[in-house]
TORBA-281940 format. One line per field, with one value per residue (C-alpha): x, y, z negated; residue number from 1; residue in one letter. Coordinates in pm, 1 decimal, always signed. Example, Ala and Ser with C-alpha at 12.3 -4.5 7.8 and 13.67 -1.06 7.14 Angstrom:
BEGIN
c1	c(+1230.0 | +1367.0)
c2	c(-450.0 | -106.0)
c3	c(-780.0 | -714.0)
k	c(1 | 2)
r	c(a | s)
END
This chain:
BEGIN
c1	c(+5560.4 | +5419.5 | +5371.4 | +5738.1 | +5841.7 | +5639.1 | +5757.9 | +6123.1 | +6068.7 | +5888.5 | +6165.1 | +6421.1 | +6240.3 | +5999.4 | +5731.9 | +5398.2 | +5390.2 | +5059.9 | +5021.6 | +4755.5 | +4759.5 | +4620.0 | +4721.4 | +4601.5 | +4825.9 | +4939.5 | +4847.0 | +5013.8 | +5160.0 | +4938.5 | +4634.1 | +4771.9 | +4827.8 | +4576.7 | +4418.6 | +4533.2 | +4894.6 | +4874.8 | +4745.6 | +5085.5 | +5253.7 | +5207.6 | +5153.4 | +4837.6 | +4703.3 | +4426.8 | +4367.5 | +4256.0 | +3956.0 | +3848.1 | +3845.9 | +3654.0 | +3394.5 | +3362.3 | +3276.1 | +3024.5 | +2846.0 | +2899.5 | +2598.4 | +2700.3 | +3063.6 | +2963.2 | +2742.5 | +3021.5 | +3270.7 | +3044.4 | +3006.8 | +3379.6 | +3458.9 | +3221.9 | +3380.8 | +3730.3 | +3639.3 | +3504.8 | +3838.6 | +4027.7 | +3808.1 | +3858.2 | +4236.7 | +4266.7 | +4401.2 | +4269.9 | +3913.3 | +3730.0 | +3381.4 | +3367.8 | +3448.8 | +3751.5 | +3921.4 | +4245.1 | +4050.9 | +3948.5 | +4044.2 | +4166.8 | +4392.0 | +4739.4 | +5007.5 | +5310.5 | +5373.3 | +5305.8 | +5596.2 | +5644.9 | +5644.7 | +5690.1 | +5404.8 | +5333.7 | +5544.0 | +5512.5 | +5550.3 | +5809.6 | +6038.3 | +5957.6 | +6029.7 | +5788.2 | +5973.8 | +5782.3 | +5478.8 | +5128.0 | +4822.8 | +4661.6 | +4837.8 | +4665.6 | +4788.7 | +4708.7 | +4781.5 | +4670.7 | +4629.0 | +4498.9 | +4174.7 | +4171.7 | +3892.8 | +3745.0 | +3710.1 | +3470.3 | +3134.2 | +3256.1 | +3253.4 | +3609.0 | +3768.4 | +4016.6 | +4256.0 | +4479.5 | +4574.6 | +4637.1 | +4640.9 | +4743.9 | +4518.9 | +4206.5 | +4132.9 | +3877.9 | +3928.1 | +3808.0 | +3789.1 | +3773.4 | +3675.9 | +3392.8 | +3419.0 | +3418.3 | +3533.4 | +3602.7 | +3766.4 | +3868.3 | +4131.2 | +4508.2 | +4535.9 | +4252.7 | +4288.1 | +4092.3 | +3882.8 | +3643.0 | +3406.9 | +3424.0 | +3072.6 | +3012.6 | +2914.2 | +3263.9 | +3461.3 | +3549.5 | +3831.6 | +4136.6 | +4285.2 | +4149.7 | +4264.4 | +4270.3 | +4296.6 | +4344.6 | +4320.9 | +4501.6 | +4470.9 | +4731.2 | +4720.1 | +5049.3 | +5320.4 | +5371.2 | +5136.7 | +5044.1 | +4957.5 | +5200.7 | +5088.6 | +5184.7 | +5275.3 | +5090.8 | +4771.7 | +4782.3 | +4583.9 | +4276.1 | +4110.7 | +3854.6 | +3902.2 | +4154.7 | +4376.2 | +4311.5 | +4442.1 | +4657.4 | +4925.8 | +4916.5 | +5249.9 | +5519.6 | +5522.5 | +5231.0 | +5197.8 | +5144.8 | +5084.3 | +5029.8 | +4686.3 | +4730.8 | +4984.4 | +4821.9 | +4997.8 | +4769.1 | +4469.9 | +4408.7 | +4455.7 | +4171.1 | +3934.6 | +3966.5 | +3659.8 | +3489.8 | +3580.6 | +3924.1 | +4167.4 | +4448.0 | +4338.4 | +4488.1 | +4371.9 | +4131.3 | +4311.0 | +4422.0 | +4058.9 | +3934.6 | +4221.9 | +4458.3 | +4240.8 | +4014.1 | +4309.2 | +4469.9 | +4310.5 | +4521.7 | +4855.0 | +5135.1 | +5507.9 | +5599.4 | +5511.6 | +5650.6 | +5588.0 | +5626.2 | +5524.0 | +5667.6 | +5582.7 | +5277.9 | +5488.1 | +5789.0 | +5693.8 | +5707.2 | +6015.5 | +6134.6 | +5795.8 | +5830.4 | +6138.8 | +5905.6 | +5586.1 | +5717.1 | +5879.8 | +5571.6 | +5347.4 | +5566.0 | +5558.4 | +5182.6 | +5127.2 | +5349.2 | +5150.8 | +4824.0 | +4960.1 | +5144.2 | +5445.6 | +5773.4 | +5742.6 | +5989.7 | +5905.3 | +6081.3 | +6030.8 | +6132.0 | +6321.0 | +6186.8 | +6297.5 | +6458.5 | +6201.7 | +6150.5 | +6405.2 | +6780.0 | +6919.3 | +7252.2 | +7377.4 | +7350.9 | +7033.4 | +6810.2 | +6538.4 | +6240.7 | +6261.2 | +6621.1 | +6512.3 | +6236.5 | +6489.5 | +6702.0 | +6404.8 | +6360.1 | +6730.0 | +6712.5 | +6423.9 | +6671.7 | +6771.0 | +6439.0 | +6483.1 | +6394.9 | +6362.2 | +6517.5 | +6527.4 | +6546.0 | +6719.2 | +6585.7 | +6759.5 | +6856.3 | +6508.5 | +6302.5 | +6186.8 | +6198.7 | +5838.3 | +5661.0 | +5618.1 | +5535.7 | +5849.8 | +5764.6 | +6038.9 | +5852.7 | +6012.9 | +6353.1 | +6193.1 | +6029.9 | +6355.3 | +6551.5 | +6290.4 | +6303.8 | +6682.5 | +6622.9 | +6365.9 | +6585.9 | +6880.9 | +6706.3 | +6385.9 | +6506.5 | +6871.0 | +7038.8 | +7398.6 | +7353.4 | +7411.3 | +7085.1 | +7175.3 | +7372.2 | +7641.0 | +7510.7 | +7694.9 | +7875.0 | +8114.0 | +8346.0 | +8690.6 | +8845.5 | +9188.0 | +9339.0 | +9134.4 | +8948.4 | +8684.5 | +8695.4 | +8357.1 | +8322.2 | +8035.1 | +7860.2 | +7737.5 | +8028.6 | +7978.9 | +8212.4 | +8370.7 | +8258.5 | +8226.6 | +8115.3 | +7811.6 | +7829.6 | +8043.4 | +8416.3 | +8393.3 | +8204.4 | +7904.0 | +7659.3 | +7894.5 | +7894.4 | +8104.2 | +8088.3 | +8313.9 | +8234.5 | +8003.9 | +7768.3 | +7783.9 | +7787.9 | +7983.5 | +8004.5 | +8295.5 | +8558.0 | +8521.7 | +8738.1 | +8704.3 | +8979.6 | +8926.7 | +8588.6 | +8596.4 | +8532.8 | +8759.5 | +8579.4 | +8731.6 | +8681.6 | +8933.9 | +8696.8 | +8710.7 | +9026.5 | +8865.0 | +8581.7 | +8347.2 | +8050.1 | +7965.3 | +7634.6 | +7558.2 | +7258.7 | +7103.2 | +6833.0 | +6488.7 | +6648.6 | +7021.2 | +7275.7 | +7467.2 | +7644.6 | +7798.6 | +7719.0 | +7863.0 | +7977.7 | +7626.5 | +7502.6 | +7299.3 | +7304.3 | +7425.8 | +7165.7 | +7162.4 | +7307.0 | +7467.8 | +7730.9 | +7594.0 | +7290.2 | +7215.5 | +6851.3 | +6661.9 | +6383.3 | +6109.6 | +6226.3 | +5930.0 | +5653.8 | +5370.5)
c2	c(+4306.7 | +4604.2 | +4376.5 | +4273.1 | +4636.8 | +4730.6 | +4429.3 | +4513.0 | +4872.5 | +4756.5 | +4508.7 | +4788.0 | +5078.8 | +4894.9 | +5142.2 | +5031.4 | +5095.1 | +5182.3 | +5084.3 | +5185.9 | +4929.1 | +5074.0 | +4847.5 | +4683.4 | +4429.4 | +4465.4 | +4831.1 | +5130.3 | +5438.4 | +5683.9 | +5519.3 | +5632.2 | +5994.5 | +6280.1 | +6421.2 | +6775.1 | +6660.3 | +6419.9 | +6700.9 | +6869.0 | +6572.6 | +6585.3 | +6208.7 | +6236.1 | +6582.8 | +6448.1 | +6123.1 | +6276.3 | +6463.7 | +6136.8 | +5963.1 | +6251.6 | +6232.7 | +5855.0 | +5886.9 | +6160.7 | +5932.1 | +5584.2 | +5416.0 | +5544.5 | +5441.7 | +5091.4 | +5044.5 | +5161.8 | +4928.7 | +4627.0 | +4705.9 | +4762.1 | +4440.9 | +4234.9 | +4377.1 | +4305.1 | +3947.2 | +3893.9 | +4010.9 | +3762.0 | +3477.3 | +3584.1 | +3596.0 | +3283.7 | +3008.3 | +2747.1 | +2836.8 | +2788.8 | +2925.4 | +2967.4 | +2599.4 | +2497.7 | +2284.1 | +2258.7 | +2088.9 | +1798.5 | +1444.6 | +1352.8 | +1657.6 | +1594.3 | +1737.4 | +1698.5 | +2075.6 | +2133.2 | +2192.8 | +2058.2 | +2252.5 | +2136.1 | +2248.8 | +2407.5 | +2711.6 | +3052.7 | +3016.2 | +3295.6 | +3042.1 | +2769.6 | +2907.0 | +3200.3 | +3503.7 | +3832.9 | +3659.5 | +3783.8 | +3641.5 | +3298.5 | +2965.9 | +2628.2 | +2339.6 | +1970.1 | +1657.1 | +1303.1 | +1057.9 | +705.6 | +666.2 | +340.1 | +96.4 | +119.6 | +499.9 | +471.9 | +643.7 | +811.6 | +1180.0 | +1315.4 | +1632.0 | +1826.9 | +2051.7 | +2295.1 | +2521.7 | +2880.7 | +3012.6 | +3358.0 | +3523.6 | +3345.6 | +2992.8 | +2782.0 | +2412.9 | +2113.6 | +1740.6 | +1525.7 | +1832.7 | +1942.8 | +2262.1 | +2182.1 | +2507.8 | +2877.0 | +3126.3 | +3491.2 | +3556.5 | +3538.0 | +3420.0 | +3172.2 | +2794.5 | +2607.4 | +2306.9 | +2168.7 | +1873.4 | +1620.0 | +1480.9 | +1106.9 | +1108.5 | +1218.6 | +961.5 | +654.9 | +405.3 | +459.4 | +772.7 | +1112.3 | +1460.2 | +1762.2 | +2096.6 | +2433.3 | +2758.7 | +3033.9 | +3406.4 | +3634.0 | +4010.5 | +4104.1 | +3992.9 | +3624.2 | +3383.2 | +3016.6 | +2733.3 | +2816.6 | +2673.8 | +2385.2 | +2057.4 | +1860.0 | +2049.5 | +1964.9 | +1640.8 | +1450.4 | +1272.0 | +1002.8 | +1039.0 | +1176.6 | +868.5 | +788.2 | +1047.1 | +1102.9 | +1369.5 | +1618.2 | +1781.6 | +1739.4 | +1759.4 | +1916.5 | +2001.8 | +2368.2 | +2599.3 | +2973.6 | +3075.6 | +3451.8 | +3715.7 | +4006.6 | +4244.2 | +4116.7 | +4306.1 | +4641.6 | +4660.7 | +4524.1 | +4792.3 | +4867.2 | +4830.6 | +5153.5 | +5075.0 | +4921.4 | +5016.9 | +5051.3 | +5392.2 | +5729.7 | +5875.7 | +5591.2 | +5446.3 | +5784.7 | +5897.8 | +5579.8 | +5478.1 | +5770.5 | +6080.9 | +5931.7 | +5881.2 | +6223.7 | +6347.0 | +6091.7 | +6206.0 | +5988.6 | +5959.8 | +5825.8 | +5585.5 | +5259.1 | +5152.2 | +4823.0 | +4859.8 | +4895.6 | +4580.2 | +4746.6 | +5033.0 | +4831.5 | +4861.9 | +5241.7 | +5269.2 | +5600.2 | +5752.8 | +5620.8 | +5839.6 | +6139.2 | +5974.9 | +5813.2 | +6125.7 | +6322.9 | +6084.1 | +6109.0 | +6489.0 | +6473.3 | +6274.1 | +6508.4 | +6800.3 | +6644.3 | +6598.0 | +6930.5 | +6750.3 | +6632.0 | +6291.4 | +6002.0 | +5783.0 | +5445.3 | +5205.8 | +4860.1 | +4814.2 | +4541.6 | +4189.7 | +3953.8 | +3759.9 | +3532.0 | +3349.9 | +3391.0 | +3485.8 | +3339.5 | +3662.8 | +4036.0 | +4194.0 | +4495.3 | +4462.6 | +4678.3 | +4561.8 | +4680.6 | +5020.6 | +5037.5 | +4961.2 | +5242.2 | +5480.0 | +5374.3 | +5427.0 | +5777.3 | +5861.2 | +5858.4 | +6207.7 | +6319.3 | +6438.9 | +6210.6 | +5889.9 | +5546.1 | +5225.4 | +4861.4 | +4641.8 | +4283.7 | +4166.8 | +3853.0 | +3769.4 | +3714.0 | +3391.7 | +3266.5 | +3150.1 | +3396.8 | +3770.0 | +3771.0 | +3653.9 | +3482.2 | +3623.3 | +3936.1 | +3914.0 | +4019.5 | +4288.8 | +4438.0 | +4415.2 | +4601.8 | +4876.3 | +4902.7 | +4955.4 | +5266.0 | +5398.8 | +5325.5 | +5507.2 | +5803.4 | +5860.1 | +5744.3 | +5847.5 | +5514.1 | +5481.4 | +5159.5 | +5049.2 | +5071.4 | +5036.8 | +4804.1 | +4943.0 | +5214.6 | +5318.3 | +5651.5 | +5704.7 | +5533.8 | +5587.5 | +5424.6 | +5278.6 | +5132.1 | +4826.6 | +4827.1 | +5043.7 | +5125.7 | +5154.1 | +5350.2 | +5299.9 | +5464.9 | +5262.3 | +5018.2 | +4965.3 | +4690.1 | +4672.8 | +4515.9 | +4140.3 | +3852.0 | +3668.2 | +3286.6 | +3242.6 | +3268.3 | +3504.5 | +3829.1 | +3793.6 | +4025.1 | +4271.2 | +4334.5 | +4575.4 | +4740.9 | +4925.3 | +5194.6 | +4955.2 | +4941.0 | +4559.2 | +4420.4 | +4113.7 | +3936.6 | +4087.0 | +3980.8 | +4182.6 | +4201.2 | +4389.7 | +4644.5 | +4803.7 | +4975.0 | +4974.8 | +4713.1 | +4673.7 | +4549.8 | +4422.7 | +4179.0 | +4024.7 | +4089.5 | +4466.2 | +4670.8 | +5012.4 | +4980.8 | +5273.9 | +5142.6 | +4898.2 | +4754.1 | +4550.9 | +4320.5 | +4460.2 | +4197.1 | +4097.5 | +3814.3 | +3883.7 | +3651.5 | +3888.5 | +3867.5 | +4200.8 | +4289.3 | +4506.6 | +4398.2 | +4450.7 | +4171.2 | +4412.4 | +4366.5 | +4625.2 | +4801.5 | +4731.4 | +5019.0 | +5125.4 | +5387.0 | +5465.3 | +5673.2 | +5501.1 | +5500.8 | +5210.9 | +4994.1 | +5180.5 | +5527.0 | +5621.4 | +5428.4 | +5638.3)
c3	c(-7913.7 | -8110.9 | -8412.1 | -8411.1 | -8369.4 | -8675.5 | -8874.9 | -8813.5 | -8922.1 | -9234.5 | -9317.8 | -9279.6 | -9447.9 | -9679.7 | -9573.7 | -9424.1 | -9047.5 | -8879.1 | -8514.2 | -8261.8 | -7981.1 | -7659.3 | -7372.5 | -7051.5 | -6882.8 | -6524.3 | -6490.0 | -6324.4 | -6491.6 | -6301.6 | -6462.1 | -6800.3 | -6695.6 | -6718.5 | -6406.5 | -6475.9 | -6489.3 | -6193.4 | -5973.5 | -6008.6 | -5834.7 | -5454.4 | -5420.5 | -5634.4 | -5554.2 | -5330.4 | -5521.2 | -5850.6 | -5702.6 | -5537.6 | -5877.0 | -6033.9 | -5756.8 | -5801.9 | -6170.0 | -6107.5 | -5859.9 | -6002.0 | -5840.2 | -5499.5 | -5558.3 | -5666.1 | -5361.2 | -5130.0 | -5295.9 | -5249.6 | -4879.5 | -4835.0 | -5023.4 | -4807.9 | -4494.0 | -4626.1 | -4722.4 | -4373.0 | -4233.6 | -4451.0 | -4327.2 | -3966.9 | -4007.2 | -4224.7 | -4000.1 | -4241.7 | -4147.5 | -3819.2 | -3779.5 | -4156.8 | -4212.4 | -4421.3 | -4155.2 | -4356.9 | -4636.1 | -4412.1 | -4510.2 | -4161.8 | -4115.6 | -3972.9 | -4203.2 | -3976.8 | -3965.2 | -4336.5 | -4573.4 | -4925.8 | -5253.2 | -5612.3 | -5835.9 | -6070.3 | -5985.5 | -5826.6 | -5451.9 | -5457.4 | -5625.9 | -5374.5 | -5029.9 | -4996.9 | -5139.1 | -5125.7 | -4970.5 | -5048.2 | -4879.5 | -4841.5 | -4891.0 | -4861.2 | -5077.0 | -5025.4 | -5226.0 | -5147.2 | -5434.1 | -5490.5 | -5685.2 | -5888.9 | -5807.9 | -6158.2 | -6120.9 | -5827.2 | -5874.0 | -6191.8 | -6280.6 | -6288.8 | -6426.5 | -6217.1 | -6414.9 | -6225.1 | -6517.3 | -6402.8 | -6045.8 | -5924.3 | -5806.8 | -5673.5 | -5558.0 | -5375.6 | -5451.1 | -5245.4 | -5311.2 | -4998.3 | -4798.5 | -5028.8 | -5232.9 | -5606.1 | -5766.1 | -5719.6 | -5956.7 | -5923.6 | -6194.1 | -6205.0 | -6566.4 | -6625.2 | -6641.9 | -6377.3 | -6477.9 | -6215.9 | -6224.4 | -5940.3 | -5884.9 | -5881.2 | -5514.1 | -5405.2 | -5606.2 | -5399.8 | -5452.3 | -5234.7 | -5082.0 | -5189.1 | -5090.6 | -5318.5 | -5137.3 | -5303.7 | -5110.4 | -5302.0 | -5232.9 | -5392.3 | -5345.5 | -5510.9 | -5751.0 | -5818.4 | -5643.5 | -5656.3 | -5892.7 | -6171.7 | -6506.0 | -6733.6 | -6555.1 | -6823.3 | -6742.8 | -6372.2 | -6354.1 | -6242.7 | -6535.8 | -6598.6 | -6974.7 | -7221.1 | -7183.2 | -6817.0 | -6574.3 | -6266.4 | -6291.2 | -6005.1 | -6090.9 | -5829.6 | -5453.4 | -5265.8 | -4897.2 | -4815.0 | -4520.8 | -4504.0 | -4385.1 | -4368.2 | -4463.2 | -4645.5 | -4405.0 | -4126.6 | -4268.2 | -4440.8 | -4817.1 | -5028.0 | -5160.4 | -5529.9 | -5745.3 | -5843.5 | -6206.8 | -6138.6 | -6419.8 | -6165.9 | -6045.7 | -6134.9 | -6470.1 | -6557.0 | -6857.8 | -6982.6 | -6992.8 | -7159.8 | -7389.2 | -7453.3 | -7469.0 | -7742.1 | -7978.7 | -7931.9 | -8259.8 | -8451.2 | -8587.2 | -8449.1 | -8516.7 | -8170.7 | -7888.4 | -7752.0 | -7391.9 | -7204.0 | -6838.3 | -6490.2 | -6297.5 | -6143.4 | -6006.0 | -5885.1 | -5519.1 | -5559.1 | -5776.6 | -5631.5 | -5706.5 | -6064.0 | -6107.7 | -6110.5 | -6235.5 | -6555.4 | -6705.7 | -6599.3 | -6793.1 | -7104.2 | -7091.1 | -7034.0 | -7353.6 | -7550.7 | -7415.8 | -7531.9 | -7886.0 | -7872.8 | -8013.9 | -7859.9 | -8024.8 | -7971.3 | -7672.5 | -7658.9 | -7369.5 | -7249.8 | -6925.6 | -6695.7 | -6784.6 | -6535.5 | -6332.2 | -6027.6 | -5815.6 | -5863.7 | -5522.3 | -5401.3 | -5243.6 | -5324.4 | -5185.5 | -5225.8 | -5490.1 | -5581.3 | -5945.7 | -5962.7 | -5831.7 | -6093.8 | -6368.9 | -6230.0 | -6253.6 | -6616.5 | -6686.3 | -6536.7 | -6768.7 | -7057.8 | -6941.1 | -7091.2 | -7447.8 | -7738.4 | -7537.8 | -7580.3 | -7376.0 | -7483.8 | -7225.4 | -7199.8 | -6882.6 | -7078.7 | -7208.2 | -6892.1 | -6729.2 | -6371.5 | -6364.2 | -6592.3 | -6556.9 | -6930.1 | -7116.1 | -7442.2 | -7664.1 | -7772.4 | -8116.4 | -7981.3 | -7765.2 | -8073.5 | -8266.4 | -8000.6 | -7987.8 | -8365.5 | -8352.1 | -8139.2 | -8384.1 | -8685.5 | -8529.8 | -8368.7 | -8565.4 | -8909.1 | -8879.5 | -8956.5 | -8839.4 | -8642.1 | -8279.0 | -8090.1 | -7722.0 | -7503.0 | -7269.1 | -7035.2 | -6719.5 | -6756.7 | -6463.1 | -6216.6 | -6069.5 | -5762.5 | -5838.8 | -5520.6 | -5426.2 | -5760.8 | -5922.8 | -6292.8 | -6464.2 | -6787.3 | -7031.3 | -7320.0 | -7620.2 | -7632.4 | -8006.2 | -8122.2 | -7777.6 | -7451.6 | -7444.1 | -7226.4 | -7352.8 | -7349.2 | -7032.9 | -6972.4 | -6674.5 | -6627.6 | -6397.7 | -6226.3 | -6054.0 | -5678.8 | -5476.6 | -5133.1 | -4891.6 | -4631.2 | -4441.0 | -4743.4 | -4740.6 | -5095.7 | -5206.3 | -5538.7 | -5728.3 | -5976.5 | -6295.0 | -6603.7 | -6929.4 | -6988.8 | -7329.3 | -7309.0 | -6928.2 | -6660.5 | -6356.9 | -6045.5 | -5720.5 | -5434.8 | -5199.8 | -4907.0 | -4960.7 | -4927.1 | -4971.7 | -5224.2 | -5272.0 | -5475.1 | -5753.7 | -5865.5 | -6174.8 | -6230.8 | -5913.6 | -5852.4 | -5971.3 | -6168.6 | -6196.3 | -6351.4 | -6579.3 | -6912.8 | -7015.7 | -7377.9 | -7651.6 | -7996.1 | -8132.5 | -7901.2 | -7690.2 | -7309.6 | -7060.5 | -6850.8 | -6476.3 | -6275.0 | -5949.2 | -5870.2 | -5521.4 | -5428.2 | -5097.0 | -4993.0 | -5147.0 | -5008.1 | -5199.0 | -5092.8 | -4870.1 | -5046.8 | -5188.4)
k	c(1 | 2 | 3 | 4 | 5 | 6 | 7 | 8 | 9 | 10 | 11 | 12 | 13 | 14 | 15 | 16 | 17 | 18 | 19 | 20 | 21 | 22 | 23 | 24 | 25 | 26 | 27 | 28 | 29 | 30 | 31 | 32 | 33 | 34 | 35 | 36 | 37 | 38 | 39 | 40 | 41 | 42 | 43 | 44 | 45 | 46 | 47 | 48 | 49 | 50 | 51 | 52 | 53 | 54 | 55 | 56 | 57 | 58 | 59 | 60 | 61 | 62 | 63 | 64 | 65 | 66 | 67 | 68 | 69 | 70 | 71 | 72 | 73 | 74 | 75 | 76 | 77 | 78 | 79 | 80 | 81 | 82 | 83 | 84 | 85 | 86 | 87 | 88 | 89 | 90 | 91 | 92 | 93 | 94 | 95 | 96 | 97 | 98 | 99 | 100 | 101 | 102 | 103 | 104 | 105 | 106 | 107 | 108 | 109 | 110 | 111 | 112 | 113 | 114 | 115 | 116 | 117 | 118 | 119 | 120 | 121 | 122 | 123 | 124 | 125 | 126 | 127 | 128 | 129 | 130 | 131 | 132 | 133 | 134 | 135 | 136 | 137 | 138 | 139 | 140 | 141 | 142 | 143 | 144 | 145 | 146 | 147 | 148 | 149 | 150 | 151 | 152 | 153 | 154 | 155 | 156 | 157 | 158 | 159 | 160 | 161 | 162 | 163 | 164 | 165 | 166 | 167 | 168 | 169 | 170 | 171 | 172 | 173 | 174 | 175 | 176 | 177 | 178 | 179 | 180 | 181 | 182 | 183 | 184 | 185 | 186 | 187 | 188 | 189 | 190 | 191 | 192 | 193 | 194 | 195 | 196 | 197 | 198 | 199 | 200 | 201 | 202 | 203 | 204 | 205 | 206 | 207 | 208 | 209 | 210 | 211 | 212 | 213 | 214 | 215 | 216 | 217 | 218 | 219 | 220 | 221 | 222 | 223 | 224 | 225 | 226 | 227 | 228 | 229 | 230 | 231 | 232 | 233 | 234 | 235 | 236 | 237 | 238 | 239 | 240 | 241 | 242 | 243 | 244 | 245 | 246 | 247 | 248 | 249 | 250 | 251 | 252 | 253 | 254 | 255 | 256 | 257 | 258 | 259 | 260 | 261 | 262 | 263 | 264 | 265 | 266 | 267 | 268 | 269 | 270 | 271 | 272 | 273 | 274 | 275 | 276 | 277 | 278 | 279 | 280 | 281 | 282 | 283 | 284 | 285 | 286 | 287 | 288 | 289 | 290 | 291 | 292 | 293 | 294 | 295 | 296 | 297 | 298 | 299 | 300 | 301 | 302 | 303 | 304 | 305 | 306 | 307 | 308 | 309 | 310 | 311 | 312 | 313 | 314 | 315 | 316 | 317 | 318 | 319 | 320 | 321 | 322 | 323 | 324 | 325 | 326 | 327 | 328 | 329 | 330 | 331 | 332 | 333 | 334 | 335 | 336 | 337 | 338 | 339 | 340 | 341 | 342 | 343 | 344 | 345 | 346 | 347 | 348 | 349 | 350 | 351 | 352 | 353 | 354 | 355 | 356 | 357 | 358 | 359 | 360 | 361 | 362 | 363 | 364 | 365 | 366 | 367 | 368 | 369 | 370 | 371 | 372 | 373 | 374 | 375 | 376 | 377 | 378 | 379 | 380 | 381 | 382 | 383 | 384 | 385 | 386 | 387 | 388 | 389 | 390 | 391 | 392 | 393 | 394 | 395 | 396 | 397 | 398 | 399 | 400 | 401 | 402 | 403 | 404 | 405 | 406 | 407 | 408 | 409 | 410 | 411 | 412 | 413 | 414 | 415 | 416 | 417 | 418 | 419 | 420 | 421 | 422 | 423 | 424 | 425 | 426 | 427 | 428 | 429 | 430 | 431 | 432 | 433 | 434 | 435 | 436 | 437 | 438 | 439 | 440 | 441 | 442 | 443 | 444 | 445 | 446 | 447 | 448 | 449 | 450 | 451 | 452 | 453 | 454 | 455 | 456 | 457 | 458 | 459 | 460 | 461 | 462 | 463 | 464 | 465 | 466 | 467 | 468 | 469 | 470 | 471 | 472 | 473 | 474 | 475 | 476 | 477 | 478 | 479 | 480 | 481 | 482 | 483)
r	c(x | x | x | x | x | x | x | x | x | x | x | x | x | x | x | x | x | x | x | x | x | x | x | x | x | x | x | x | x | x | x | x | x | x | x | x | x | x | x | x | x | x | x | x | x | x | x | x | x | x | x | x | x | x | x | x | x | x | x | x | x | x | x | x | x | x | x | x | x | x | x | x | x | x | x | x | x | x | x | x | x | x | x | x | x | x | x | x | x | x | x | x | x | x | x | x | x | x | x | x | x | x | x | x | x | x | x | x | x | x | x | x | x | x | x | x | x | x | x | x | x | x | x | x | x | x | x | x | x | x | x | x | x | x | x | x | x | x | x | x | x | x | x | x | x | x | x | x | x | x | x | x | x | x | x | x | x | x | x | x | x | x | x | x | x | x | x | x | x | x | x | x | x | x | x | x | x | x | x | x | x | x | x | x | x | x | x | x | x | x | x | x | x | x | x | x | x | x | x | x | x | x | x | x | x | x | x | x | x | x | x | x | x | x | x | x | x | x | x | x | x | x | x | x | x | x | x | x | x | x | x | x | x | x | x | x | x | x | x | x | x | x | x | x | x | x | x | x | x | x | x | x | x | x | x | x | x | x | x | x | x | x | x | x | x | x | x | x | x | x | x | x | x | x | x | x | x | x | x | x | x | x | x | x | x | x | x | x | x | x | x | x | x | x | x | x | x | x | x | x | x | x | x | x | x | x | x | x | x | x | x | x | x | x | x | x | x | x | x | x | x | x | x | x | x | x | x | x | x | x | x | x | x | x | x | x | x | x | x | x | x | x | x | x | x | x | x | x | x | x | x | x | x | x | x | x | x | x | x | x | x | x | x | x | x | x | x | x | x | x | x | x | x | x | x | x | x | x | x | x | x | x | x | x | x | x | x | x | x | x | x | x | x | x | x | x | x | x | x | x | x | x | x | x | x | x | x | x | x | x | x | x | x | x | x | x | x | x | x | x | x | x | x | x | x | x | x | x | x | x | x | x | x | x | x | x | x | x | x | x | x | x | x | x | x | x | x | x | x | x | x | x | x | x | x | x | x | x | x | x | x | x | x | x | x | x | x | x | x | x | x | x | x | x | x | x | x | x | x | x | x | x | x)
END
């Protein structure tokens, strides 16, 4: 993404663009904020001294972590219903599967019947081994698994990996390969975010050679072994990057001596479960960086993309609340936000179209930092007015007029009455406004747009830039009390 941002600026200005890339995927904003600044925020006042103590006594902290981790792992084994006396009973070849459900793999399990589930899920698939494969060494490819897995073949452990983004390739020893039925079992532990066997269908296979293989894509049996809520949170490693101040100390403070023109930022997933906290934390981090450079430099950021399952009915969503926190950060001087609610993917938290993300960020820089007279933002909610049984929504940044992208009807709007119950709404463009109504609601009082982790929405302006998700109400969200 930074490369495409720089390329678009170069193509526009014909001036070489220098970029310092300091990034770590899947991290939290407080890790990128200095300790002195975090101490001013009540949620972190006591946490910063703990981090400082840890790094003054690293050997002691590492020893404590190893003990805590061993104790936590023992708790997971005790609670895991797939184990009995430490034995993987759900990996057995003679296990009855009558109470197991089916799931199509590869895919995140959130998309396949386990929304918002973190913990342990066991997967099983029975296949037929050809007679001429007997007593041969086989290769089992499972592509990527989120987070960790233990894999069994006919009840025997054949592989173990701790990583959410690494492809799994395990060798099946000759002694386990017999003609006829064989059972592959994969125990997956996910601690947060998307979970499961989610990679490329073509890379899910059992192979004798490059041209002789059995595809494992398709239906698998599954059963949950443990919900993560059944045990205390896993201890964080003494050197875990997802701790307050860590990445600021290691990756921001060292580059402060460099002169910079501005910063671009693509993050938020790691803080989605604490979106209300992000309302304060994110602007605090921006002001912290500007303080370090002693310069109120431009800070342009990317709003969270659409991701995970499309829900059939309106519902609360932590990702929607995080996008709202990002939208509110625009009140901070010299900031800009690129909306990519149309560029995400159901099955990947890392959308591939970074070229368009970089282009949209570059539009903000060209308009605000370089002074070009060009549209740089999609429609942004401005105000609303109740008109009988409809609500009129007014927008800023309607350059070229509001328009519907690709479809014939406007999608993504929901509306509620005094009972706070939201329904899908009918919405029509009226000049630079949108009129929203629903036949189920006589006295509407609130409208939301694209209020979901993966909303179906299509409001754009004439510059082909999408509207930011928003809501007109201020009702307490699901992340309100999370710290």
